[in-house]
C-alpha positions as CSV (number, residue, x, y, z in Angstrom):
1,M,60.1,118.0,-97.2
2,K,61.4,115.1,-99.2
3,I,59.9,114.5,-102.7
4,V,60.6,111.5,-104.7
5,L,61.8,112.0,-108.4
6,A,60.2,109.1,-110.6
7,S,63.3,108.9,-112.7
8,N,66.9,107.5,-112.6
9,N,68.1,109.9,-115.1
10,P,71.2,111.7,-113.5
11,G,70.8,114.7,-115.9
12,K,67.2,115.3,-114.9
13,L,68.1,115.0,-111.2
14,V,70.8,117.6,-111.5
15,E,68.6,120.0,-113.5
16,L,65.5,119.5,-111.3
17,Q,67.5,119.8,-107.9
18,A,68.8,123.1,-108.9
19,M,65.3,124.4,-110.0
20,F,63.6,123.0,-106.8
21,A,66.3,124.3,-104.5
22,P,64.3,127.6,-103.8
23,L,61.5,125.5,-102.2
24,G,63.9,124.0,-99.7
25,V,62.7,120.5,-100.6
26,A,64.9,117.5,-101.0
27,L,64.6,115.5,-104.3
28,I,65.7,111.9,-104.0
29,T,65.6,109.5,-106.9
30,Q,63.4,106.3,-106.8
31,G,66.2,104.2,-107.6
32,S,68.1,105.3,-104.4
33,L,64.9,103.8,-102.5
34,G,64.9,100.6,-104.5
35,I,61.9,101.5,-106.6
36,P,61.8,100.0,-110.1
37,E,60.8,102.1,-113.0
38,A,57.1,102.5,-113.8
39,E,55.6,101.3,-116.9
40,E,54.8,104.0,-119.6
41,P,52.2,102.4,-121.8
42,F,50.7,105.8,-122.8
43,H,51.0,108.0,-125.9
44,T,51.0,111.4,-124.1
45,F,53.6,113.1,-121.9
46,I,50.9,113.8,-119.3
47,E,49.5,110.3,-118.9
48,N,53.0,108.8,-118.6
49,A,54.2,111.5,-116.2
50,L,51.1,110.9,-113.9
51,A,51.6,107.1,-114.0
52,K,55.4,107.4,-113.0
53,A,54.4,110.0,-110.2
54,R,51.6,107.7,-108.7
55,H,54.0,104.6,-108.9
56,A,56.8,106.3,-107.0
57,A,54.4,107.8,-104.4
58,Q,52.9,104.2,-104.0
59,H,56.3,102.6,-103.5
60,S,57.7,105.3,-101.3
61,G,54.9,106.6,-99.2
62,L,56.2,110.2,-100.0
63,P,55.0,112.9,-102.4
64,A,56.5,112.4,-105.8
65,V,57.2,114.3,-109.0
66,A,57.8,112.9,-112.5
67,D,58.8,114.4,-115.7
68,D,57.8,113.1,-119.1
69,A,59.7,114.9,-121.8
70,G,60.5,114.5,-125.5
71,L,61.1,116.0,-128.8
72,C,58.2,116.6,-131.1
73,V,59.4,117.2,-134.7
74,D,56.8,118.8,-137.0
75,A,58.0,116.9,-140.2
76,F,57.2,113.7,-138.3
77,G,53.7,114.7,-137.1
78,G,55.1,115.3,-133.6
79,L,57.0,112.2,-133.1
80,P,59.2,110.8,-131.6
81,G,57.5,112.4,-128.7
82,V,56.9,109.9,-125.8
83,Q,59.3,107.5,-127.5
84,T,62.2,110.0,-127.6
85,A,64.5,108.2,-125.2
86,F,64.2,104.9,-127.5
87,Y,64.2,106.8,-130.8
88,A,67.5,105.2,-132.1
89,T,66.3,101.6,-131.3
90,Q,63.8,101.7,-134.1
91,F,66.6,102.2,-136.7
92,G,68.9,99.2,-135.2
93,Y,71.0,101.3,-133.0
94,P,71.6,100.8,-129.3
95,K,69.7,103.1,-126.9
96,S,71.8,106.1,-126.2
97,D,71.8,110.0,-126.4
98,A,74.6,109.8,-129.0
99,N,72.7,107.3,-131.3
100,N,69.5,109.2,-130.9
101,V,71.0,112.2,-132.3
102,R,72.7,110.2,-135.0
103,A,69.4,108.6,-136.2
104,L,67.4,111.9,-136.0
105,L,70.1,113.6,-138.1
106,E,70.1,110.7,-140.6
107,Q,66.2,110.6,-140.8
108,M,66.1,114.5,-141.4
109,Q,68.9,114.5,-143.9
110,S,66.7,115.6,-146.8
111,I,64.0,117.5,-144.8
112,D,64.0,121.2,-145.0
113,N,61.3,121.8,-142.3
114,R,63.5,121.4,-139.4
115,R,61.0,122.9,-136.8
116,A,60.7,121.1,-133.6
117,A,59.7,121.5,-129.9
118,M,61.1,120.1,-126.7
119,V,58.3,119.5,-124.4
120,S,58.4,118.7,-120.6
121,T,55.4,117.8,-118.6
122,L,55.8,117.6,-114.9
123,V,53.2,115.9,-112.7
124,A,53.5,116.0,-108.8
125,V,51.3,114.1,-106.3
126,R,51.0,114.2,-102.6
127,S,50.0,110.5,-102.5
128,P,49.3,107.6,-105.0
129,Q,45.5,108.6,-105.0
130,D,45.9,112.4,-105.1
131,P,42.8,113.6,-106.9
132,E,44.5,116.8,-107.7
133,P,47.8,116.3,-109.1
134,L,49.8,119.4,-110.1
135,V,50.6,119.7,-113.8
136,A,53.1,122.0,-115.3
137,V,54.2,122.1,-119.1
138,G,57.2,123.6,-120.5
139,R,57.6,124.0,-124.3
140,V,60.5,125.5,-126.4
141,V,60.4,125.7,-130.1
142,G,63.4,125.6,-132.2
143,E,65.1,123.9,-135.2
144,I,67.1,120.8,-135.6
145,A,70.6,121.6,-136.5
146,R,72.4,119.9,-139.4
147,A,75.2,118.8,-136.9
148,P,75.7,118.5,-133.3
149,M,77.1,121.6,-131.6
150,G,78.1,122.2,-127.9
151,S,78.9,119.8,-125.0
152,N,76.6,121.0,-122.3
153,G,73.3,119.2,-121.6
154,F,72.1,115.8,-122.6
155,G,69.6,114.2,-125.0
156,F,68.9,116.1,-128.0
157,D,70.3,119.4,-126.6
158,P,73.4,119.4,-129.1
159,V,71.1,119.6,-132.2
160,M,68.1,121.7,-130.6
161,F,69.0,125.1,-132.2
162,I,67.2,127.9,-130.4
163,P,66.8,131.0,-132.7
164,E,66.3,133.5,-129.8
165,F,69.9,132.5,-128.6
166,G,71.5,131.6,-132.0
167,Q,72.8,128.5,-130.4
168,T,71.9,124.9,-129.5
169,F,70.8,124.2,-125.9
170,A,74.2,122.4,-125.5
171,Q,76.1,125.5,-126.5
172,L,74.4,127.7,-123.7
173,P,75.9,128.2,-120.3
174,V,74.0,125.7,-118.0
175,A,72.3,128.5,-115.9
176,V,70.9,130.1,-119.1
177,K,69.8,126.5,-120.5
178,N,68.1,125.7,-117.2
179,A,66.2,129.1,-117.1
180,H,65.0,128.9,-120.7
181,S,64.6,125.1,-121.4
182,H,61.3,123.2,-121.7
183,R,62.2,121.4,-118.3
184,G,63.3,124.7,-116.7
185,R,59.9,126.4,-117.8
186,A,57.9,123.5,-116.5
187,A,59.9,123.4,-113.2
188,Q,59.4,127.1,-112.6
189,A,55.7,126.7,-113.2
190,M,55.7,123.6,-110.8
191,V,57.7,125.4,-108.2
192,A,54.9,128.3,-108.2
193,L,52.2,125.5,-108.1
194,M,53.8,123.9,-105.0
195,R,54.3,127.2,-103.2
196,E,50.7,128.0,-103.8
197,R,49.0,124.6,-103.0
198,W,51.4,122.5,-100.9
199,L,53.6,124.6,-98.8
């Protein structure tokens, strides 16, 4: 079974391919099929993920899965949330993971409440009009470190300190991170849902 991943993010593809491997499904990126990225006009992860999944299914004729994920910082009322990928741009930096981390550390310099959550919402549809999309949410609570640590992962992984491991996501071995990350938790739940409902 082929499923279109409604993302062109190479980090997401590698992570999700490994997590979906037990199902025996092939994940292919929408970009490899010439499908443009969907609009993401909504303010919640679930609405954006559903829009992306329906868009990919519409253009490919295949089942699709989409992930909308982000960093929710307590001190910022849950922001940047769905705008996580573009966080740095509001402070005049070009869009990049490194600039996002830099902007976040600058904005949090004098803030003592470092609590934050990484959230991943996965949505899968069998067709563009699927009335029963599968929805899986993964969430990991940690703290924003004062400086980046580690070289594994991407996004905010170098500053997302996880107290239960005593390390940032970027310091953890990839297999450990994948098993315990927000995306890992969402993918495990999605794999179970697909087994139960689709296969």
